[in-house]
Structure formats: C-alpha cells, structure tokens
C-alpha positions, -999 to +999 in steps of 0.1 A: -242+383+398-225+357+377-257+338+376-271+365+353-241+369+329-238+353+295-217+331+303-016+370+243+016+356+232+019+349+194+044+321+190+062+317+157+045+294+131+055+258+133+074+246+102+065+215+082+099+201+089+088+198+126+059+175+118+060+138+109+032+126+086+014+093+093+026+063+075+007+031+070+011-001+049-008-003+016-024-038+018-018-044-019+018-034-022+031-035+014+047-001+006+044+028+031+016+053+023+021+088+036-011+107+045-002+143+037-029+157+059-017+141+091+008+168+100-021+193+103-037+172+130-005+167+150-016+172+186+019+176+199+022+212+184+001+243+186-010+250+150-012+286+138-041+298+117-043+333+102-075+345+084-076+378+065-108+391+049-124+425+042-132+443+075-169+448+065-171+411+057-156+401+090-182+423+108-210+407+088-197+372+094-194+375+132-229+391+135-247+364+116-268+344+140-298+321+144-332+329+158-342+304+185-378+314+181-377+310+143-358+277+145-381+260+169-415+273+160-443+249+151-433+226+122-396+230+131-389+193+127-403+191+091-369+195+075-332+200+084-324+233+101-313+257+073-280+275+078-282+313+079-244+316+074-229+328+041-194+324+026-169+353+025-137+354+005-106+352+026-069+345+025-059+318+050-025+306+063-024+273+082+010+271+099+033+282+071+011+271+042-006+300+024-041+294+010-051+325-009-085+329-024-102+306+002-136+311+016-148+312+052-181+312+070-195+309+105-206+275+118-226+260+147-262+255+158-267+273+191-242+263+219-211+273+199-224+306+184-205+337+193-201+372+180-166+376+195-151+342+187-172+324+160-165+289+149-154+286+113-157+265+082-130+271+056-132+260+020-098+262+004-108+255-032-142+274-033-126+301-055-095+283-068-104+247-079-080+221-065-063+242-038-059+219-008-041+216+025-024+182+024-054+167+005-079+186+026-102+213+011-127+215+040-115+227+074-134+231+107-123+254+136-144+250+167-143+277+193-147+254+224-175+277+236-187+252+262-152+241+273-131+266+293-101+242+293-100+240+254-089+203+258-122+184+260-129+180+223-096+164+214-095+142+245-131+130+239-123+122+202-093+102+214-115+079+234-138+072+204-108+066+182-091+042+206-124+023+208-122+016+171-150+041+161-143+061+129-136+095+144-125+129+132-089+139+140-084+168+163-056+192+173-053+226+190-050+258+169-043+294+177-064+316+155-061+352+144-085+371+121-074+404+106-047+406+133-072+401+161-062+373+185-092+350+189-074+325+212-075+287+211-097+266+189-100+229+181-090+220+145-113+191+138-114+169+107-145+177+086-169+147+083-175+143+045-172+115+019-135+120+017-132+115+055-152+082+052-131+071+023-099+078+043-111+058+072-130+029+055-113+027+021-145+032+002-168+061-004-201+059+016-233+050+000-250+077+021-240+102+047-263+123+070-257+148+098-280+144+128-291+176+145-319+169+170-326+139+149-337+104+156-348+071+140-385+075+147-417+089+132-417+127+132-379+130+135-365+116+103-369+147+082-344+166+103-315+145+091-294+165+066-281+145+036-245+153+029-242+136-005-263+132-035-283+100-036-288+099+002-326+096+000-332+086+035-345+051+027-318+035+049-329+057+078-365+048+072-355+011+072-337+014+106-367+033+120-390+005+109-367-021+124-369-003+157-407-008+159-407-046+159-412-068+190-382-076+213-379-112+201-374-099+165-353-068+173-318-080+167-327-100+135-342-068+122-313-046+131-283-068+121-286-064+083-290-026+086-266-015+114-231-024+126-243-032+161-208-039+175-197-005+164-228+012+178-224-004+212-188+010+214-200+044+201-228+044+227-204+033+255-179+061+245-207+087+246-217+076+281-182+072+295-171+106+282-204+123+293-210+135+258-244+149+268-249+168+235-244+137+213-269+111+200-277+089+229-283+117+254-296+146+233-302+131+198-277+158+185-242+162+171-236+130+152-232+117+117-244+084+103-233+068+071-240+036+051-208+018+045-197+013+009-185-023+016-210-040+039-239-015+033-244-012+071-250+021+089-223+034+113-221+064+136-195+092+138-192+114+169-193+152+166-193+183+187-180+170+221-168+203+236-193+199+264-181+163+273-161+153+303-177+177+327-209+162+341-211+172+378-220+147+406-222+110+401-219+102+364-246+082+347-234+049+333-257+048+303-274+074+280-308+063+266-326+093+251-322+082+215-346+055+202-318+031+193-302+032+227-337+033+243-348+000+227-315-018+232-311-010+269-346-024+275-337-056+258-319-083+278-294-090+251-289-053+243-283-045+280-257-072+283-239-062+251-239-026+262-224-036+296-198-056+279-189-028+255-186-003+284-165-027+305-142-034+275-139+004+268-128+011+304-104-018+305-088-011+271-092+021+250-099+044+280-065+033+294-048+032+260-058+068+253-040+077+286-061+108+290-045+122+321-011+124+304-026+134+272-045+162+290-012+174+306+006+174+272-022+195+256-024+218+286+013+225+283+007+236+247-018+261+259+005+277+285+013+309+266-025+316+263-038+303+297-059+325+319-064+316+355-099+303+347-085+281+320-058+268+342-083+260+370-106+242+346-077+222+332-067+211+367-103+201+375-105+181+342-074+161+350-086+154+385-119+141+371-102+119+345-083+100+371-114+084+386-142+088+360-140+053+346-141+037+381-171+059+391-190+050+359-184+012+365-195+017+401-227+033+389-233+004+365-227-022+393-253-004+414-280-008+388-278-044+376-314-048+364-335-032+337-331+006+331-360+030+332-353+050+300-372+080+286-369+092+251-360+127+243-390+149+236-394+168+203-378+202+202-405+225+189-417+255+208-454+264+214-471+293+230-477+287+267-486+321+281-480+358+281-460+384+300-468+420+307-441+440+326-434+476+336-400+487+349-378+515+360-340+513+366-307+529+357-280+520+331-250+502+347-270+486+375-262+451+362-231+452+385-248+463+417-245+441+448-282+440+457-299+434+424-330+419+441-341+454+453-326+477+427-350+496+405-387+492+404-415+475+385-442+449+384-452+420+361-481+396+354-471+363+339-497+338+327-480+304+321-497+271+314-530+283+328-515+298+361-512+335+369-480+347+386-477+383+397-451+404+414-458+439+426-422+447+433-392+438+411-355+441+413-345+455+379-309+458+365-296+466+331-261+471+317-234+457+294-213+426+297-190+410+271-204+432+244-241+425+251-267+445+268-284+425+296-317+433+312-330+413+342-362+419+362-365+396+393-399+390+408-406+369+440-437+348+432-435+328+465-412+330+495-376+327+480-390+315+447-383+338+417-392+343+381-372+367+360-374+379+324-338+380+311-331+398+278-299+401+258-296+426+230-273+450+211-262+479+234-262+501+203-300+498+203-304+513+238-326+543+231-362+553+233-382+530+210-390+493+205-366+464+204-382+433+189-378+402+209-371+379+179-347+354+193-320+368+170-310+404+176-328+404+210-332+371+229-357+370+258-359+342+283-378+335+314-356+321+342-365+305+375-350+299+409-361+283+441-341+276+473-312+253+467-313+255+430-294+276+403-312+298+379-327+278+351-342+289+317-378+277+315-391+295+284-385+320+257-402+354+252-413+364+218-419+374+192-427+404+213-415+439+223-391+455+248-402+491+247-380+518+261-397+551+272-363+564+285-330+547+277-294+557+274-260+540+279-247+570+299-237+560+334-267+560+358-291+572+331-327+563+337-340+533+318-378+528+319-403+509+298-424+478+293-421+442+280-451+426+263-446+391+247-460+356+244-442+329+263-429+300+243-420+266+259-410+232+247 
C-alpha cells in the first residue's frame, strides 16, 4: 500500500560563546578579518530557529501552493515561473539572537513543497531596515523533503566547496513555528549579490537562477534575473557559442565561461548524483557573470535529492546543452574525465564525507526516527564506495558518450478519462486494494483506447491529505490507475475541480517487475461525488471526467 501513499526533544539554544567565527587574512593588510555570519553556519552544532507569526497567517502560508497544470501549460517556458508565495510578518529567533519584525514566506518549486513542513525564506530587514544576523538579511531554511536522512544537502555542498566551486554554506537547524515542532531543516546560505561578493570579492555583473532552464533557443526566457541590469545578453552569448562547430567550440566558450570551474561543477554534480541540478535536469542552479574577469560561473543549489541514486551510478550527466556539447567533443570529454578523477582523488577525500556524515548524524540523535536512522546508515554505506564505483563506470565507457538533451517541460493534452466508481471511506488501508470497491473507466491516451470493466477503488486519508486510487487492469498484470490527492475537508457530495493545486490528479502505471510510475496529469477536470463522507465505512460514489496532460 505504500506505493500509493504520498510519500521530540527540544535542546536548549546554543549560545554565541560556543561558536567560533571564521577568520581569514585581508590581502591588503594581512590582518585577520572575522566573518560575523560564519557562526550561523557552524555544522558542528544544531542551530535553533523559532518563528512566531499570527495563527491565521501561518495557516495561509502553509496552504499556499503551486498548480502543476497552470505552471506547465502551453507557453510555460516563455518566462520565469512566478512565485505564488507572499510575505508574512513574523518574529524570528536564530539561536539566541532575536530578530523581531522580520518577514517569512514559503519557498520551493514542486519537490520541496509541503503543507506540514514548508521550506522558508526569511527576510530580517523587510520591516526594519538594517536588521541583520551577522551581516545576513536573507535566510533560507530547506525542509529536506526528498532526504529522509536530513544530511544530504550539507554533505553535497561540502563536495562542491572542497572542489573549489563557490558554494552556499550549510548547517542543520531545528525549527519550531508557533510552538509547533517542524523537525530538522538545512539552513543554507542564500545565493544573492552579497553571497557572490563574499566569495569573489566583487559584486557580480549579473546573477540568474536557473529553474528548468538551459542555454538554448526556447529555454533562455526561464532564467530569473536576480539583480537589476541582468538583461540576459551574457546568456544569449553563451547560447550562441554553443551552436558553433566542434573545431571552434572552445575558442567561442573561453571568453564567456570559466571552463575549468564548469568542469569541476559538472563532475561534482555527477559524482554526488545531484539529479535535480543543471547537468541532469537543467534545474536548481545559479549562474553569474564575475565582476573581475567577466566570465560566467555556476553555483549549485537544491541538492536534497543527491547521494541516493540506486544501482550502478552514472559517471557523467549530460542533459544540459553545455554538458551535452562538451562530452561529445574529444577535448571536452578528456577535460571532464580529468576533472572527475581529480575530484575523486582530492576534494572527495578531503571532504571526508563518511566521518562528516557520522558527525552530522550524531547531531540529529535527539530527533531521529527509525526511518531516519536507517536512511543515515544506508547513506554512510553508500559513501564508502561511491567514488570507486563512479570511476569504474567511467573506465567501462572509454569512448564517446551517447547523450540526450532534456526535453522541454510543458504539458499538452494527450487524451481523456471517463470513470465511474463506488467504494467506502477508509478503504485506503485495506489489504486487497485491487478488488475493493467497484467501477469502470475508459482512457483515450495518445490515440489508443484503454478500458477496464472492473476496478479496485480505495479512498481515505493519509498524512493530512485525502487520497483516491482506482486501479484498472488493462492487460495481464498491467495496470493504469487514476490517483487523486485533495483536501479531506472537501469530501462531500458535489464537485472537486482537478486544478493541480487544491486537487492534483495523476495517471500512474505499473507492469510486472516495475514500480508504479506517474505518466500523466488529469485536468483541468472534475472529481464529482454523488455520495461522500469521511465517516468510517461511509459510501463514496461518483465520477471522474478530465483531459489527460502529458509532457
């Protein structure tokens, strides 16, 4: 049944006297310079964050969401994805530092969104100009939604940092909102002009966030400029350079891009298995034009899904056009191989991830569930031989690499579903969900008609969401199933709109030897209840009628 599910001790605050700020030499004076923000990214302690806001505002914040259907409808790549999230006034305490009159909002695209444990952006001086936390006014708290161990973000960032890539600092934080324990988060340094200035010594000429973005025609409009004056001309120039012939490729790229830095960034994404980054998913990255040499450089972002690829790890990610062109070029392939080998033999070891993971895991001990403990153990086991396995995979494929670009992310209508069902509330937990309830469907998908005269239909509540699943066998041991999540408070006779926001409908598929996979979305359409109640064993009957949207 888990295939169908959407998948505390309060220690005393840590005092500032327990934290040692970073010190570095000022090249002009040889005097020590203290970075006042370093103590708030000390990964040897569990930081404590308390957020207090109006109860109604907290309820509004946690319920704000994105509609998959609206985001990815036709024309979805014509501009950056707008944020639906709004700011709310809040009082914040970070460790023992009070930050009254701050502002907080939800953050994330899709994978990190949660009603129960949202990720947060905090602006400390939005209402009180100049209020900072050790020089920081923008804070990011990520909920590690794709990481049961809560360790992967900070460990992955450590690899990039040891490789010499400008990388956000990261530490663990225990977060409470209005006295409610939300558990463990990653406190990650916000990527903004101040971050670039701290790392490079000069403000950037431009800074962009890449979200399902790439340096090719039809993709450039999705880059989100983070500073005034970032007009995209530097991105256009890089895209143009990537269209030249192989014999002119490096000459075209060298003036525009720090290629050595990119090869290291690329190798770190591949080695850590950061599948939601640029080179695998054209997602979760920043790119800036340096204020000194005017070249573009990459910054990693959002690696909570890294360090967990099952099976044999791939040795190179090539879905982004920059990686795709370079891996197909003899010089590019050799420079990538050299960067990956150097990363394994130096920074990967220098980061000492196994011991680092153990130290971080010890910090989580007061909050660990059995699932968290088990995932942390699996993570440490994987870290011990990952580098060797990646090098073995590279050795086994010495020649040219067959590389495919990531396809565009817009949805289009590919069919229609009509479904009639009858079941009972609470049946989501029954043992034999393939035969529970009754119903039938007809699904037209990409010109083919699939029908099922008998369905297994279950519905109930899990983790605060109502879940409806209707399983139809369309061939021996081959199943299609509409899968809908919605607000249990809306369970009543009437219509629930499948809008991808308040009610998300998907079409999932399974065949022998495979897990259930989402293959399409349903909507905008209707889930219509003729009878419906959340009383135990109450009859739930109705229909679903919706277009089917696919990539």
